[in-house]
C-alpha positions in Angstrom: -69.8 -73.1 -104.1 -66.2 -74.0 -104.9 -65.9 -70.6 -106.7 -67.4 -68.8 -103.8 -64.9 -70.5 -101.4 -61.9 -69.4 -103.5 -63.3 -65.9 -103.6 -63.6 -65.8 -99.8 -60.0 -67.0 -99.3 -58.7 -64.3 -101.7 -60.6 -61.6 -99.7 -59.2 -62.8 -96.4 -55.7 -62.9 -97.9 -56.0 -59.3 -99.2 -57.3 -58.1 -95.9 -54.4 -59.8 -94.2 -51.9 -58.1 -96.5 -53.5 -54.7 -95.9 -53.4 -55.3 -92.1 -49.7 -56.2 -92.2 -49.0 -53.1 -94.4 -50.9 -50.9 -92.0 -48.8 -52.3 -89.1 -45.6 -51.7 -91.0 -46.6 -48.1 -91.8 -47.5 -47.4 -88.2 -44.2 -48.9 -87.0 -42.4 -46.7 -89.6 -44.2 -43.6 -88.3 -43.4 -44.4 -84.7 -39.7 -45.0 -85.5 -39.6 -41.7 -87.4 -41.2 -39.9 -84.5 -38.6 -41.4 -82.1 -35.8 -40.4 -84.4 -37.2 -36.9 -84.6 -37.6 -36.7 -80.8 -34.0 -37.7 -80.3 -32.9 -35.1 -82.8 -34.9 -32.4 -81.1 -33.4 -33.4 -77.8 -29.9 -33.3 -79.2 -30.7 -29.9 -80.7 -32.1 -28.5 -77.5 -29.2 -29.7 -75.3 -26.6 -27.2 -76.6 -29.1 -24.4 -76.4 -29.7 -25.2 -72.8 -26.0 -25.4 -72.2 -25.5 -22.1 -73.9 -28.4 -20.5 -72.0 -26.9 -21.8 -68.7 -23.4 -20.4 -69.7 -24.9 -17.0 -70.3 -27.2 -16.8 -67.3 -25.0 -18.4 -64.6 -22.2 -15.7 -64.7 -24.8 -13.0 -64.8 -26.5 -14.5 -61.8 -23.2 -14.9 -59.9 -22.2 -11.4 -60.8 -25.5 -9.9 -59.6 -25.7 -11.8 -56.3 -24.1 -10.5 -53.3 -21.1 -8.8 -54.7 -22.0 -5.2 -54.1 -20.4 -5.3 -50.7 -17.1 -6.7 -51.8 -15.5 -3.3 -51.3 -16.6 -3.5 -47.7 -15.0 -7.0 -47.5 -18.4 -8.7 -47.2 -19.4 -11.3 -49.7 -23.1 -12.4 -50.0 -24.0 -15.6 -51.8 -27.8 -16.0 -52.4 -29.6 -19.2 -53.3 -26.7 -20.9 -55.1 -24.9 -24.1 -54.3 -21.4 -23.2 -55.5 -19.0 -25.9 -56.4 -15.3 -25.4 -57.0 -15.9 -25.6 -60.8 -18.8 -23.2 -60.7 -17.0 -20.4 -58.9 -13.6 -20.5 -60.6 -12.7 -17.2 -62.4 -9.9 -16.3 -64.6 -7.4 -13.6 -63.8 -9.2 -11.3 -66.3 -12.3 -11.4 -64.0 -14.4 -13.7 -66.3 -16.0 -16.9 -65.2 -14.0 -19.7 -66.8 -15.8 -21.2 -69.8 -18.1 -18.2 -70.4 -17.9 -15.0 -72.3 -19.7 -12.8 -69.7 -17.4 -11.0 -67.2 -18.1 -11.1 -63.5 -18.6 -7.5 -62.5 -18.2 -6.9 -58.8 -19.7 -3.5 -59.1 -23.0 -4.8 -60.4 -26.1 -4.0 -58.4 -27.6 -7.0 -56.5 -30.6 -8.8 -57.9 -33.7 -8.7 -55.8 -34.5 -12.2 -54.5 -37.7 -13.6 -52.9 -37.9 -13.8 -49.2 -37.9 -17.5 -49.4 -34.5 -17.6 -51.0 -31.8 -18.6 -48.4 -29.1 -16.0 -47.9 -25.6 -16.8 -46.6 -23.5 -13.9 -45.4 -19.8 -14.5 -45.0 -17.7 -11.7 -43.6 -14.2 -11.7 -45.0 -11.8 -10.2 -42.4 -9.5 -7.4 -43.6 -5.8 -8.3 -43.9 -3.8 -7.6 -40.8 -2.4 -4.1 -40.6 1.3 -3.9 -41.4 3.2 -2.1 -38.7 6.7 -1.0 -39.4 9.2 -2.8 -37.2 10.9 -0.5 -34.6 14.4 0.3 -35.7 17.2 -1.3 -33.9 19.1 0.9 -31.5 22.5 0.8 -29.8 23.8 0.4 -26.3 26.4 3.1 -26.0 27.4 6.0 -23.8 26.8 9.7 -24.7 29.1 11.0 -27.4 30.0 14.4 -28.9 31.1 14.1 -32.6 32.3 17.2 -34.4 32.7 18.3 -38.0 31.1 15.3 -39.7 31.0 16.0 -43.4 27.5 15.4 -44.9 28.6 16.6 -48.4 31.8 17.6 -50.1 31.2 20.6 -52.3 31.8 23.2 -49.6 33.7 23.5 -46.2 30.4 24.6 -44.8 28.8 21.2 -45.3 29.6 19.8 -41.8 27.6 19.0 -38.7 28.2 18.3 -35.0 26.4 15.3 -33.5 25.5 15.1 -29.8 24.4 11.6 -28.8 22.7 10.7 -25.5 23.2 7.5 -23.5 21.7 4.8 -25.6 20.2 1.7 -23.9 19.2 -0.3 -27.0 16.3 1.6 -28.4 16.7 3.9 -31.3 16.6 7.6 -30.2 14.8 10.6 -31.8 16.9 13.3 -33.4 16.6 17.1 -33.3 18.2 18.9 -36.2 19.3 22.2 -34.9 19.7 25.0 -37.5 21.4 28.2 -36.5 20.1 31.7 -37.5 22.1 34.7 -38.6 20.1 36.5 -41.3 21.3 34.0 -43.9 24.8 35.7 -43.9 26.4 34.7 -40.6 26.2 32.2 -37.7 27.7 28.8 -37.0 26.6 25.4 -35.8 28.3 26.1 -32.4 25.7 28.9 -31.8 22.8 26.6 -31.8 23.7 24.4 -28.8 21.9 26.1 -26.0 19.3 23.3 -25.8 21.7 20.4 -26.4 22.0 19.2 -22.7 18.3 19.7 -22.0 17.5 17.6 -25.1 20.0 14.9 -24.3 18.7 14.6 -20.7 15.3 13.8 -22.2 16.8 11.1 -24.5 17.2 13.1 -27.7 20.2 13.2 -30.1 21.0 16.6 -31.5 22.7 17.4 -34.9 23.7 21.0 -35.2 24.4 21.8 -38.9 26.2 24.4 -40.9 25.1 25.4 -44.4 26.3 27.7 -47.2 25.5 31.4 -46.4 24.6 34.1 -48.8 28.2 35.4 -49.0 29.4 32.1 -50.4 26.4 30.9 -52.5 22.9 32.5 -52.8 19.6 30.7 -52.9 18.9 27.8 -53.2 22.3 26.6 -51.9 21.6 26.8 -48.2 18.2 25.1 -48.6 19.9 22.3 -50.6 22.5 21.9 -47.8 20.0 21.4 -45.0 18.1 18.8 -47.0 21.4 17.0 -47.8 22.3 17.0 -44.1 18.9 15.3 -43.3 19.5 12.7 -45.9 23.0 12.0 -44.6 21.7 11.6 -41.0 19.0 9.2 -42.2 21.5 7.2 -44.2 23.7 6.8 -41.1 20.9 6.5 -38.5 21.6 2.8 -37.8 25.3 3.5 -37.2 24.5 6.1 -34.4 21.3 4.5 -33.0 19.0 7.1 -34.4 15.3 6.6 -35.1 14.9 7.5 -38.9 11.2 8.1 -38.4 11.6 10.6 -35.6 13.5 13.5 -37.0 12.6 17.1 -35.8 13.9 20.4 -37.2 14.5 23.2 -34.7 15.6 26.7 -35.7 15.5 30.4 -34.8 15.1 33.2 -37.3 16.8 32.1 -40.5 17.1 28.6 -38.9 13.4 28.6 -38.3 12.9 29.5 -42.0 15.0 26.5 -43.0 13.2 24.2 -40.5 9.8 25.1 -42.1 11.3 24.6 -45.5 12.3 21.0 -44.6 8.8 20.3 -43.4 7.1 21.8 -46.4 9.2 20.1 -49.1 9.8 16.7 -47.5 7.5 14.8 -49.8 7.7 16.7 -53.0 10.4 17.4 -55.7 11.6 21.0 -55.6 14.6 23.2 -56.5 16.0 22.3 -53.1 16.7 18.7 -54.0 20.3 18.2 -55.3 21.3 14.6 -55.8 24.9 15.6 -56.3 25.2 16.3 -52.6 24.7 12.6 -51.8 22.3 10.1 -50.5 19.7 10.9 -53.2 17.7 7.8 -52.3 17.0 8.9 -48.7 14.2 11.1 -47.5 14.8 14.6 -46.3 11.4 14.8 -44.5 11.1 15.7 -40.9 8.4 14.6 -38.5 8.2 17.7 -36.3 9.1 21.4 -36.4 10.0 24.0 -33.8 10.1 27.4 -35.6 11.0 30.4 -33.5 10.4 33.8 -35.1 11.4 32.7 -38.6 10.3 34.3 -41.9 8.0 32.4 -44.2 7.1 34.8 -47.1 9.7 37.3 -48.3 7.2 39.2 -50.4 4.9 40.2 -47.5 7.5 41.1 -44.8 7.6 44.9 -45.2 3.8 45.1 -45.5 3.5 43.2 -42.3 5.9 45.4 -40.5 3.2 48.1 -40.9 0.1 45.8 -40.4 0.0 44.1 -37.9 3.2 45.9 -37.0 4.2 45.8 -33.4 7.8 47.0 -33.6 8.3 49.9 -31.1 11.0 51.4 -33.3 11.9 51.5 -37.0 11.6 48.0 -38.5 14.1 46.5 -40.8 13.4 47.1 -44.5 13.4 43.7 -46.3 12.8 45.0 -49.8 16.1 46.9 -49.7 18.9 45.6 -52.0 21.1 45.0 -49.0 18.5 43.2 -46.8 19.2 39.7 -45.6 16.5 38.3 -47.9 17.7 40.3 -50.9 21.3 39.1 -50.4 20.0 35.5 -50.0 18.1 35.8 -53.3 21.0 37.7 -55.1 18.6 40.5 -56.0 16.1 42.9 -54.3 13.1 40.9 -53.2 10.4 42.8 -55.1 12.4 42.8 -58.3 12.3 39.0 -58.5 8.9 38.1 -57.3 9.0 34.6 -58.9 12.3 33.9 -57.2 11.1 35.3 -53.9 8.0 33.0 -54.1 10.3 30.0 -54.9 12.4 30.8 -51.8 9.5 31.2 -49.4 8.5 28.0 -47.5 4.9 29.0 -47.5 4.8 28.5 -51.3 5.2 24.8 -50.9 2.4 24.0 -48.4 -0.4 23.6 -50.9 1.4 20.8 -52.8 2.7 19.0 -49.7 0.9 15.6 -49.3 1.6 15.4 -45.6 2.7 18.0 -43.1 4.2 17.3 -39.6 3.1 19.0 -36.4 4.5 22.5 -35.8 5.3 24.5 -32.7 5.7 28.1 -33.7 6.5 31.1 -31.4 7.0 34.8 -32.2 7.3 38.0 -30.3 4.7 40.6 -31.0 7.4 43.4 -30.9 9.9 41.8 -33.3 11.6 44.5 -35.4 13.6 42.2 -37.6 11.0 39.6 -38.6 7.5 40.9 -38.2 5.2 38.5 -36.3 2.8 38.7 -39.2 5.1 36.2 -40.8 4.1 33.6 -38.2 0.5 34.6 -38.3 0.5 34.1 -42.1 2.2 30.7 -41.7 -0.1 29.5 -39.0 -3.2 30.4 -41.1 -1.8 28.6 -44.2 -1.0 25.5 -42.0 -4.5 25.4 -40.5 -5.9 25.7 -44.0 -4.1 22.4 -44.7 -5.4 20.9 -41.4 -1.9 20.6 -40.0 -1.3 20.4 -36.3 -0.1 23.8 -35.0 0.9 24.9 -31.5 1.3 28.7 -31.8 2.5 31.1 -29.1 2.5 34.9 -29.7 4.9 36.1 -26.9 3.7 39.5 -25.6 6.4 42.2 -25.3 9.1 40.0 -26.9 11.3 41.0 -29.7 13.6 38.9 -31.9 14.8 36.3 -29.4 15.8 36.8 -25.8 14.9 35.3 -22.4 11.2 34.9 -23.2 12.2 32.2 -25.8 14.6 30.5 -23.4 11.6 29.9 -21.2 10.0 28.1 -24.1 12.7 25.4 -24.3 11.0 23.0 -21.9 7.6 23.4 -23.6 9.2 22.7 -26.9 10.7 19.5 -25.7 7.3 18.5 -24.2 5.8 19.2 -27.7 8.4 16.8 -29.2 7.6 14.2 -26.6 3.9 14.3 -27.4 4.6 14.2 -31.2 6.8 11.1 -30.9 4.6 9.4 -28.3 7.1 9.8 -25.5 4.9 11.8 -23.1 
């Protein structure tokens, strides 16, 4: 019995040891599972962060940015914080490697997703301040030098009464077949223009006997630059310059308009004020030539001259003397001298008033028809009058003086 008692105690002792060992093993397994779980969670966290870093910019880029170009931003279903919406100057979301692309197509969202539309107002339009004028009485200023390479480079300036507002300017260019004429010849409209509040600058330029093409064209552009540089001193509005000319003067007026915003052979910085614009904002062209190469053909068709027309291809024609060679012998030079050649490259063209007699024997009215067609092709504003029975100038064009001033009033918003 004693032996059996000892045997029972040993069994109970062994069972107790096995139970405690089993508990230790179970606890070890639990601890290992806990450690493994924590490790997996630590491993999963950077993957989640990485996934968020990749998806968030894509989501932001895809939501509501299609209309940015129309200044409307749409934010769909995202609660943006300051940190979430910051972007770098390179267009990338800070902290990510995926660029925000405003041109991306929007992502379709469910109808339950709330949409917030915020209209971003456009910036206020910038309007140029009106130039400051002067308070001064009418003045006549003669022989003002606009350049210093020739005695011809002078102008006369006729100023109206000025009451504090800057006044528009008409640049009057005399005709004379490129070989004669003077600034004193182009003053018939001065008093009518001054009575309507316009200043008038009547300019001289080098004629073909002194210097052939392109000297005269360079001179008129230099005169415009000088006038714009001195606009404040005389109370002129630098954004309201009009060119007005008859015959060769009309040619030069069109030349100013066609070349005002492009670099051409007529730009000569040595004549001064190179940083100023030579552009004009309106043109009155009375029976001026526009394409030397087509003048003789147009004298036949559409014709109109009741007598023998002038031959422009002749070596002694006004145009040939202006070029320094017979017109048809130097076609490239003739094209370079023709204002119509510059219309296609002009970025902007001012409004034109053009008038021509249908019986002109010196400059065929086909020249104005060709010019009008070219201007309309460029969608320029053109007011064209074909004067029936009129030749090269005369009383019929004196009657157009008041309508021409009305045209300028409309163009400059003074009507």
